[in-house]
GUDREN-590462 format. One record per residue (C-alpha): z, x, y. Coordinates in Angstrom, 3 decimals. Example, Ala and Ser with C-alpha at 12.3 -4.5 7.8 and 13.67 -1.06 7.14 Angstrom:
GUDREN-590462
<w=7.800&u=12.300&v=-4.500> .
<w=7.140&u=13.670&v=-1.060> .
***
This chain:
GUDREN-590462
<w=3.083&u=15.593&v=-22.151> .
<w=1.431&u=12.576&v=-23.751> .
<w=-0.190&u=10.429&v=-21.066> .
<w=-2.519&u=8.401&v=-23.304> .
<w=-0.331&u=5.382&v=-23.694> .
<w=0.290&u=2.477&v=-21.366> .
<w=3.526&u=0.576&v=-21.244> .
<w=3.891&u=-2.854&v=-19.720> .
<w=7.066&u=-4.132&v=-18.234> .
<w=7.350&u=-7.838&v=-17.582> .
<w=9.420&u=-9.276&v=-14.768> .
<w=9.996&u=-13.024&v=-14.757> .
<w=11.520&u=-14.030&v=-11.364> .
<w=10.195&u=-14.166&v=-7.884> .
<w=8.077&u=-11.070&v=-8.437> .
<w=6.097&u=-12.821&v=-11.156> .
<w=4.244&u=-10.925&v=-13.868> .
<w=3.057&u=-7.406&v=-13.349> .
<w=2.439&u=-4.321&v=-15.426> .
<w=3.762&u=-0.820&v=-14.812> .
<w=1.420&u=1.772&v=-16.288> .
<w=3.036&u=4.800&v=-17.818> .
<w=3.689&u=6.591&v=-21.049> .
<w=5.321&u=4.757&v=-23.913> .
<w=6.740&u=8.026&v=-25.182> .
<w=7.145&u=10.007&v=-21.977> .
<w=9.174&u=13.179&v=-22.163> .
<w=12.736&u=13.315&v=-21.027> .
<w=12.780&u=15.254&v=-17.752> .
<w=15.785&u=16.590&v=-15.845> .
<w=15.135&u=17.443&v=-12.196> .
<w=18.152&u=19.505&v=-11.183> .
<w=19.747&u=20.813&v=-7.985> .
<w=17.343&u=19.248&v=-5.471> .
<w=17.901&u=17.526&v=-2.163> .
<w=17.566&u=14.001&v=-3.560> .
<w=16.600&u=11.240&v=-1.139> .
<w=17.342&u=8.072&v=-3.055> .
<w=16.175&u=5.913&v=-0.079> .
<w=18.459&u=3.077&v=-1.205> .
<w=21.705&u=5.057&v=-1.210> .
<w=21.397&u=8.088&v=1.023> .
<w=20.857&u=11.768&v=0.326> .
<w=22.470&u=13.736&v=-2.508> .
<w=22.715&u=17.459&v=-1.821> .
<w=22.255&u=19.514&v=-4.997> .
<w=21.385&u=16.290&v=-6.755> .
<w=19.863&u=15.588&v=-10.147> .
<w=17.420&u=12.972&v=-11.428> .
<w=17.150&u=12.292&v=-15.173> .
<w=13.968&u=10.567&v=-16.413> .
<w=13.804&u=8.969&v=-19.872> .
<w=11.183&u=6.652&v=-21.368> .
<w=9.339&u=6.345&v=-18.071> .
<w=12.431&u=5.159&v=-16.200> .
<w=15.098&u=6.755&v=-14.072> .
<w=18.106&u=7.086&v=-16.347> .
<w=20.575&u=8.815&v=-14.013> .
<w=20.819&u=9.942&v=-10.399> .
<w=23.722&u=11.958&v=-9.071> .
<w=25.303&u=15.383&v=-8.680> .
<w=26.461&u=17.745&v=-11.435> .
<w=24.710&u=15.797&v=-14.184> .
<w=24.052&u=17.317&v=-17.590> .
<w=20.474&u=17.609&v=-18.759> .
<w=19.999&u=15.709&v=-22.036> .
<w=19.302&u=17.759&v=-25.146> .
<w=15.628&u=18.582&v=-25.460> .
<w=14.825&u=17.606&v=-21.881> .
<w=12.216&u=19.449&v=-19.836> .
<w=14.348&u=20.952&v=-17.073> .
<w=12.893&u=21.482&v=-13.596> .
<w=14.945&u=23.562&v=-11.176> .
<w=14.474&u=21.856&v=-7.808> .
<w=16.727&u=24.225&v=-5.859> .
<w=15.514&u=24.364&v=-2.270> .
<w=13.166&u=21.429&v=-2.902> .
<w=13.205&u=17.803&v=-1.777> .
<w=13.044&u=14.964&v=-4.312> .
<w=11.924&u=11.481&v=-3.254> .
<w=10.442&u=8.324&v=-4.714> .
<w=6.650&u=8.312&v=-4.929> .
<w=4.910&u=7.183&v=-1.769> .
<w=3.648&u=3.588&v=-1.627> .
<w=0.651&u=2.919&v=0.643> .
<w=0.921&u=-0.754&v=1.663> .
<w=-2.658&u=-1.375&v=2.787> .
<w=-5.870&u=0.456&v=1.945> .
<w=-9.230&u=-0.022&v=0.283> .
<w=-8.796&u=2.855&v=-2.158> .
<w=-10.569&u=2.083&v=-5.425> .
<w=-13.075&u=-0.118&v=-3.586> .
<w=-14.946&u=2.495&v=-1.582> .
<w=-16.103&u=5.993&v=-2.412> .
<w=-18.575&u=6.719&v=0.399> .
<w=-18.278&u=4.334&v=3.302> .
<w=-21.911&u=4.582&v=4.434> .
<w=-23.362&u=4.226&v=0.938> .
<w=-23.706&u=0.545&v=0.115> .
<w=-23.749&u=1.064&v=-3.653> .
<w=-20.391&u=2.859&v=-3.659> .
<w=-18.725&u=0.589&v=-1.107> .
<w=-17.277&u=-2.670&v=-2.435> .
<w=-14.644&u=-2.999&v=0.276> .
<w=-16.094&u=-6.139&v=1.909> .
<w=-19.081&u=-8.480&v=1.547> .
<w=-22.156&u=-8.230&v=3.744> .
<w=-22.868&u=-10.749&v=6.483> .
<w=-23.856&u=-14.188&v=5.227> .
<w=-21.790&u=-14.153&v=2.027> .
<w=-20.074&u=-17.575&v=1.839> .
<w=-16.824&u=-16.773&v=-0.019> .
<w=-13.660&u=-15.120&v=1.254> .
<w=-10.276&u=-16.037&v=-0.213> .
<w=-11.740&u=-16.336&v=-3.727> .
<w=-12.661&u=-12.646&v=-3.870> .
<w=-10.445&u=-10.498&v=-6.094> .
<w=-10.197&u=-6.746&v=-5.466> .
<w=-9.601&u=-6.023&v=-9.158> .
<w=-13.147&u=-7.179&v=-9.963> .
<w=-14.517&u=-4.170&v=-8.058> .
<w=-11.714&u=-1.682&v=-8.732> .
<w=-12.876&u=1.808&v=-9.709> .
<w=-9.883&u=3.669&v=-11.200> .
<w=-12.034&u=6.790&v=-11.579> .
<w=-12.609&u=7.203&v=-7.844> .
<w=-12.267&u=10.832&v=-6.745> .
<w=-10.102&u=9.558&v=-3.896> .
<w=-7.338&u=8.626&v=-6.341> .
<w=-6.717&u=12.203&v=-7.510> .
<w=-6.917&u=13.495&v=-3.936> .
<w=-4.252&u=11.082&v=-2.683> .
<w=-2.080&u=11.417&v=-5.783> .
<w=-1.922&u=15.144&v=-5.032> .
<w=-0.545&u=14.108&v=-1.640> .
<w=2.438&u=12.332&v=-3.219> .
<w=1.095&u=8.754&v=-3.293> .
<w=1.925&u=6.996&v=-6.567> .
<w=1.256&u=3.315&v=-5.696> .
<w=-1.021&u=1.558&v=-3.234> .
<w=-2.117&u=-1.899&v=-2.224> .
<w=-5.879&u=-2.138&v=-2.773> .
<w=-7.085&u=-4.687&v=-0.222> .
<w=-10.590&u=-6.046&v=0.429> .
<w=-11.962&u=-6.298&v=3.941> .
<w=-13.143&u=-9.475&v=5.618> .
<w=-16.743&u=-10.629&v=5.547> .
<w=-17.815&u=-13.620&v=7.628> .
<w=-14.755&u=-15.760&v=6.825> .
<w=-11.180&u=-15.506&v=8.081> .
<w=-10.039&u=-14.712&v=4.532> .
<w=-10.878&u=-11.426&v=2.846> .
<w=-9.669&u=-12.048&v=-0.688> .
<w=-6.855&u=-11.099&v=-3.030> .
<w=-5.359&u=-7.619&v=-2.941> .
<w=-3.693&u=-5.820&v=-5.862> .
<w=-1.074&u=-3.107&v=-6.224> .
<w=-2.319&u=-0.179&v=-8.306> .
<w=-0.851&u=3.073&v=-9.524> .
<w=-2.690&u=6.332&v=-8.924> .
<w=-2.827&u=7.610&v=-12.496> .
<w=-6.588&u=7.133&v=-12.506> .
<w=-6.413&u=5.338&v=-15.857> .
<w=-8.386&u=2.147&v=-16.573> .
<w=-5.216&u=0.050&v=-16.981> .
<w=-3.612&u=1.005&v=-13.684> .
<w=-3.161&u=-2.352&v=-11.938> .
<w=0.538&u=-2.824&v=-11.315> .
<w=0.354&u=-6.290&v=-9.779> .
<w=-2.858&u=-8.318&v=-9.430> .
<w=-3.092&u=-10.971&v=-6.717> .
<w=-0.261&u=-9.290&v=-4.848> .
<w=-1.419&u=-10.623&v=-1.465> .
<w=-4.169&u=-12.578&v=0.267> .
<w=-5.979&u=-10.954&v=3.212> .
<w=-6.882&u=-12.684&v=6.490> .
<w=-7.941&u=-11.719&v=9.991> .
<w=-7.038&u=-13.270&v=13.361> .
<w=-6.872&u=-11.859&v=16.869> .
<w=-10.295&u=-10.823&v=18.126> .
<w=-11.406&u=-10.054&v=14.571> .
<w=-10.859&u=-13.727&v=13.796> .
<w=-12.427&u=-14.820&v=17.058> .
<w=-15.598&u=-12.881&v=16.254> .
<w=-15.914&u=-15.009&v=13.091> .
<w=-15.102&u=-18.284&v=14.846> .
<w=-17.420&u=-18.826&v=17.789> .
<w=-16.226&u=-15.658&v=19.538> .
<w=-13.011&u=-17.249&v=20.789> .
<w=-9.393&u=-17.104&v=19.684> .
<w=-9.204&u=-20.880&v=20.109> .
<w=-11.803&u=-21.165&v=17.377> .
<w=-10.017&u=-18.696&v=15.108> .
<w=-6.674&u=-20.486&v=15.211> .
<w=-8.346&u=-23.891&v=14.827> .
<w=-10.316&u=-22.702&v=11.786> .
<w=-7.227&u=-21.104&v=10.231> .
<w=-5.219&u=-24.320&v=10.600> .
<w=-8.153&u=-26.283&v=9.177> .
<w=-8.335&u=-23.905&v=6.186> .
<w=-4.640&u=-24.437&v=5.459> .
<w=-4.881&u=-28.213&v=5.864> .
<w=-7.920&u=-28.357&v=3.574> .
<w=-6.133&u=-26.234&v=0.976> .
<w=-3.139&u=-28.570&v=1.124> .
<w=-5.406&u=-31.585&v=0.736> .
<w=-7.245&u=-30.051&v=-2.208> .
<w=-4.096&u=-29.131&v=-4.114> .
<w=-2.466&u=-32.501&v=-3.462> .
<w=-5.260&u=-34.163&v=-5.472> .
<w=-8.094&u=-31.858&v=-6.594> .
<w=-10.134&u=-34.589&v=-8.313> .
<w=-10.022&u=-36.886&v=-5.300> .
<w=-10.862&u=-33.992&v=-2.987> .
<w=-14.054&u=-32.979&v=-4.773> .
<w=-15.239&u=-36.621&v=-4.921> .
<w=-14.906&u=-37.105&v=-1.190> .
<w=-17.814&u=-36.101&v=1.058> .
<w=-17.368&u=-32.803&v=2.920> .
<w=-19.351&u=-30.924&v=5.445> .
<w=-19.516&u=-27.844&v=3.228> .
<w=-17.375&u=-25.921&v=5.682> .
<w=-14.936&u=-24.638&v=3.053> .
<w=-15.790&u=-23.483&v=-0.448> .
<w=-13.679&u=-25.167&v=-3.134> .
<w=-13.270&u=-21.799&v=-4.891> .
<w=-11.606&u=-20.464&v=-1.718> .
<w=-9.288&u=-23.458&v=-1.470> .
<w=-8.270&u=-23.116&v=-5.132> .
<w=-6.863&u=-19.612&v=-4.754> .
<w=-4.961&u=-20.447&v=-1.554> .
<w=-2.358&u=-22.435&v=-3.491> .
<w=0.253&u=-19.606&v=-3.626> .
<w=-0.347&u=-18.956&v=0.082> .
<w=0.369&u=-22.534&v=1.151> .
<w=3.334&u=-22.614&v=-1.242> .
<w=4.739&u=-19.494&v=0.407> .
<w=4.851&u=-17.466&v=-2.805> .
<w=1.985&u=-15.051&v=-2.094> .
<w=2.078&u=-12.868&v=1.036> .
<w=-0.667&u=-13.488&v=3.565> .
<w=-1.539&u=-10.191&v=5.227> .
<w=-3.019&u=-11.021&v=8.624> .
<w=-4.912&u=-8.340&v=10.540> .
<w=-3.712&u=-8.867&v=14.083> .
<w=-2.616&u=-6.756&v=17.052> .
<w=-1.957&u=-8.443&v=20.407> .
<w=1.380&u=-9.770&v=21.603> .
<w=0.108&u=-13.280&v=22.258> .
<w=-1.645&u=-13.438&v=18.889> .
<w=1.555&u=-12.306&v=17.172> .
<w=3.461&u=-15.115&v=18.890> .
<w=0.914&u=-17.602&v=17.527> .
<w=1.272&u=-16.031&v=14.090> .
<w=5.021&u=-16.692&v=14.174> .
<w=4.294&u=-20.337&v=15.058> .
<w=1.746&u=-20.606&v=12.233> .
<w=4.193&u=-19.146&v=9.703> .
<w=6.926&u=-21.570&v=10.709> .
<w=4.629&u=-24.594&v=10.846> .
<w=3.162&u=-24.073&v=7.379> .
<w=5.999&u=-22.292&v=5.576> .
<w=3.904&u=-19.208&v=4.932> .
<w=4.995&u=-15.764&v=3.774> .
<w=3.291&u=-13.553&v=6.346> .
<w=2.800&u=-9.810&v=6.852> .
<w=1.185&u=-8.667&v=10.111> .
<w=-1.215&u=-5.734&v=9.783> .
<w=-2.205&u=-3.680&v=12.816> .
<w=0.586&u=-4.804&v=15.106> .
<w=-0.179&u=-2.362&v=17.913> .
<w=1.784&u=-4.585&v=20.317> .
<w=4.383&u=-5.700&v=17.753> .
<w=7.195&u=-3.948&v=19.619> .
<w=6.760&u=-6.454&v=22.466> .
<w=7.804&u=-9.322&v=20.156> .
<w=10.043&u=-7.323&v=17.823> .
<w=13.066&u=-9.647&v=18.042> .
<w=10.929&u=-12.704&v=17.345> .
<w=9.248&u=-11.004&v=14.373> .
<w=12.645&u=-10.046&v=12.977> .
<w=13.925&u=-13.597&v=13.374> .
<w=10.820&u=-14.949&v=11.619> .
<w=11.153&u=-12.339&v=8.831> .
<w=7.611&u=-11.033&v=9.354> .
<w=7.059&u=-7.411&v=8.238> .
<w=4.484&u=-5.334&v=10.104> .
<w=2.040&u=-2.678&v=8.902> .
<w=1.310&u=-0.420&v=11.862> .
<w=-0.687&u=2.672&v=12.694> .
<w=1.874&u=5.401&v=13.254> .
<w=-0.541&u=7.385&v=15.428> .
<w=-1.716&u=4.500&v=17.635> .
<w=-1.010&u=5.473&v=21.215> .
<w=-3.992&u=4.805&v=23.489> .
<w=-5.727&u=1.400&v=23.435> .
<w=-8.906&u=1.281&v=21.387> .
<w=-9.520&u=-2.344&v=22.367> .
<w=-8.215&u=-4.942&v=24.788> .
<w=-5.647&u=-6.320&v=22.354> .
<w=-3.814&u=-2.991&v=22.059> .
<w=-3.294&u=-2.195&v=25.707> .
<w=0.426&u=-1.718&v=24.999> .
<w=0.020&u=0.565&v=21.977> .
<w=2.710&u=3.235&v=21.788> .
<w=3.901&u=5.938&v=19.435> .
<w=7.378&u=4.404&v=19.758> .
<w=6.278&u=1.190&v=18.045> .
<w=8.058&u=2.020&v=14.768> .
<w=11.313&u=3.099&v=16.423> .
<w=11.421&u=-0.102&v=18.468> .
<w=10.677&u=-2.258&v=15.434> .
<w=13.467&u=-0.528&v=13.517> .
<w=15.901&u=-1.098&v=16.379> .
<w=15.087&u=-4.823&v=16.312> .
<w=15.481&u=-5.082&v=12.529> .
<w=11.805&u=-5.546&v=11.652> .
<w=10.630&u=-4.304&v=8.247> .
<w=7.561&u=-2.134&v=8.678> .
<w=5.266&u=0.371&v=7.049> .
<w=2.093&u=2.257&v=7.920> .
<w=-1.629&u=1.558&v=7.509> .
<w=-4.218&u=4.085&v=6.395> .
<w=-7.750&u=3.876&v=4.966> .
<w=-9.023&u=4.697&v=1.485> .
<w=-9.842&u=8.356&v=1.882> .
<w=-6.532&u=9.616&v=3.239> .
<w=-3.720&u=7.221&v=2.354> .
<w=-1.646&u=10.370&v=1.764> .
<w=-1.429&u=10.547&v=5.583> .
<w=1.077&u=7.694&v=5.667> .
<w=3.750&u=10.411&v=5.604> .
<w=2.206&u=11.915&v=8.753> .
<w=2.374&u=8.483&v=10.373> .
<w=6.047&u=8.316&v=9.426> .
<w=6.658&u=11.867&v=10.651> .
<w=5.069&u=11.118&v=14.021> .
<w=7.246&u=8.028&v=14.310> .
<w=10.341&u=10.130&v=13.579> .
<w=9.295&u=12.511&v=16.339> .
<w=9.175&u=9.473&v=18.640> .
<w=12.683&u=8.242&v=17.882> .
<w=12.569&u=6.671&v=14.401> .
<w=15.424&u=7.581&v=12.070> .
<w=14.241&u=10.052&v=9.416> .
<w=15.464&u=8.068&v=6.405> .
<w=13.960&u=4.910&v=7.907> .
<w=10.659&u=6.751&v=8.093> .
<w=10.895&u=7.654&v=4.414> .
<w=11.926&u=4.126&v=3.497> .
<w=8.885&u=2.766&v=5.357> .
<w=6.544&u=4.540&v=2.927> .
<w=8.522&u=3.954&v=-0.280> .
<w=10.942&u=1.046&v=-0.617> .
<w=9.759&u=-1.192&v=2.226> .
<w=6.254&u=-1.726&v=0.776> .
<w=7.794&u=-2.408&v=-2.642> .
<w=9.964&u=-5.083&v=-1.019> .
<w=6.992&u=-6.634&v=0.779> .
<w=5.162&u=-7.200&v=-2.503> .
<w=8.137&u=-8.197&v=-4.641> .
<w=8.279&u=-4.941&v=-6.592> .
<w=11.532&u=-3.498&v=-5.260> .
<w=13.409&u=-4.228&v=-8.498> .
<w=11.049&u=-1.754&v=-10.191> .
<w=9.800&u=0.667&v=-7.534> .
<w=10.488&u=2.311&v=-4.193> .
<w=13.794&u=4.141&v=-4.632> .
<w=15.561&u=6.535&v=-6.983> .
<w=17.926&u=4.173&v=-8.775> .
<w=18.824&u=4.021&v=-12.475> .
<w=16.625&u=1.565&v=-14.323> .
<w=13.686&u=1.780&v=-11.965> .
<w=10.253&u=3.058&v=-12.926> .
<w=10.190&u=6.831&v=-12.522> .
<w=7.727&u=7.366&v=-9.698> .
<w=9.138&u=10.659&v=-8.391> .
<w=7.821&u=13.481&v=-6.200> .
<w=9.210&u=17.005&v=-5.807> .
<w=8.251&u=18.503&v=-2.425> .
<w=8.373&u=22.084&v=-1.189> .
<w=10.003&u=20.876&v=2.049> .
<w=10.492&u=17.835&v=4.252> .
<w=7.844&u=15.285&v=3.147> .
<w=7.479&u=14.063&v=6.729> .
<w=6.260&u=17.490&v=7.857> .
<w=2.482&u=17.948&v=7.700> .
<w=2.707&u=21.449&v=6.193> .
<w=4.768&u=20.224&v=3.224> .
<w=3.102&u=19.579&v=-0.121> .
<w=4.120&u=18.098&v=-3.485> .
<w=4.938&u=20.530&v=-6.303> .
<w=5.221&u=17.806&v=-8.943> .
<w=4.283&u=14.120&v=-9.050> .
<w=5.526&u=11.712&v=-11.737> .
<w=4.180&u=8.202&v=-12.242> .
<w=6.211&u=6.090&v=-14.669> .
<w=7.830&u=9.267&v=-15.945> .
<w=4.587&u=11.099&v=-16.695> .
<w=3.877&u=14.297&v=-14.787> .
<w=0.491&u=13.982&v=-13.123> .
<w=-2.186&u=16.579&v=-12.552> .
<w=-2.495&u=17.701&v=-8.939> .
<w=-6.067&u=18.845&v=-9.543> .
<w=-8.752&u=16.893&v=-7.715> .
<w=-12.287&u=17.212&v=-6.396> .
<w=-11.150&u=19.207&v=-3.373> .
<w=-9.221&u=21.755&v=-5.422> .
<w=-12.166&u=22.049&v=-7.830> .
<w=-14.517&u=22.852&v=-4.953> .
<w=-12.007&u=25.317&v=-3.538> .
<w=-11.689&u=27.110&v=-6.852> .
<w=-15.417&u=27.126&v=-7.500> .
<w=-16.293&u=28.845&v=-4.231> .
<w=-13.189&u=30.947&v=-3.706> .
<w=-14.880&u=34.062&v=-5.132> .
<w=-18.364&u=34.313&v=-3.646> .
<w=-19.130&u=37.497&v=-5.621> .
<w=-19.358&u=35.602&v=-8.896> .
<w=-22.795&u=35.908&v=-10.444> .
<w=-22.908&u=32.360&v=-11.811> .
<w=-22.865&u=30.700&v=-8.379> .
<w=-26.029&u=29.237&v=-6.856> .
<w=-27.882&u=31.974&v=-4.982> .
<w=-27.084&u=30.506&v=-1.545> .
<w=-23.348&u=30.804&v=-2.219> .
<w=-23.255&u=34.397&v=-3.489> .
<w=-21.606&u=36.886&v=-1.191> .
<w=-23.024&u=40.217&v=-0.106> .
<w=-26.672&u=39.336&v=-0.779> .
***
């Protein structure tokens, strides 16, 4: 299968411009007789998915494989959209404790925040990409962490092909921190954090109302002009502002901030989100939660519970699951745990496929198995929300991906310790 080409699809509407990486001449593939979870339209028993030119051409039962198609018998298998990790620093960090290979956030004292762009540090050749692709993840939001400012910078959606041109949507979201994380950057008080955030937004409004006048006026140097410049889509409500925040009271203030400034907000963390679920639903604020958060790790998650997702679903809140760079494939375990605690199974699958696509304006292209959408498809050997299940095939934009990665290479290298070409310390029976 030829995977050396990149095809760009342009969407002009609310989603703006983005590129979908794939193969310009991808093979026609017919996945037949699987348990097809479309996410958008239910489950098709003994269903078929036809992929042509990097897109999903047909989905249904009793379809006919096109002439010349590569046919995959998925009998007894489960077919889903590729997983979409909605918040991670994959591509920005390789080894967390090694400063040279960790570009996830600036060191203390660095003056800029919002102006940072994750794509400037993106490493598409990270070994973590192959590892997580083999776990069924096909897209991810690559998000910087916060330095000393309340803003962390601009996140991007990437695909996990590992190719240089694998940014699906640059500037997909702006990152911020409030709650105690914001307080720690604002005089060690939440009062300071909310005051500074409002001042940031007011200064950004003032700058964009008349940039020339703004730069001529004297300022105290509190806000960098380069930060204010990139906040324009945030204050216009066109770019999501992902706010790292957990406590119930902080979430109530976030709702007030969204309404006061007309922001498009996504709450990240949300360990106490279930306590204000109805208000979050009414304010149309999605939440990215930790599906395995149960016991409080800090004061602001005293009410953390494994039933958070189920309660958010019941209230009509859109949600998904957080995970770090190294193991974003575990978002399906988060979803599975939530299902065990009362979440509907298909809602759990939606939370790690279509819901993130909707949050970042990519749902017309990604997130479900519908004709016309980009063919990010995974064939599983069982229920994807079970931890013992694994992908048998992963397609990104219609191209079948290698499931080999650093971990499988190490496994294969040291599987037979009697080999004579191994380093002496690894040879068996000596």
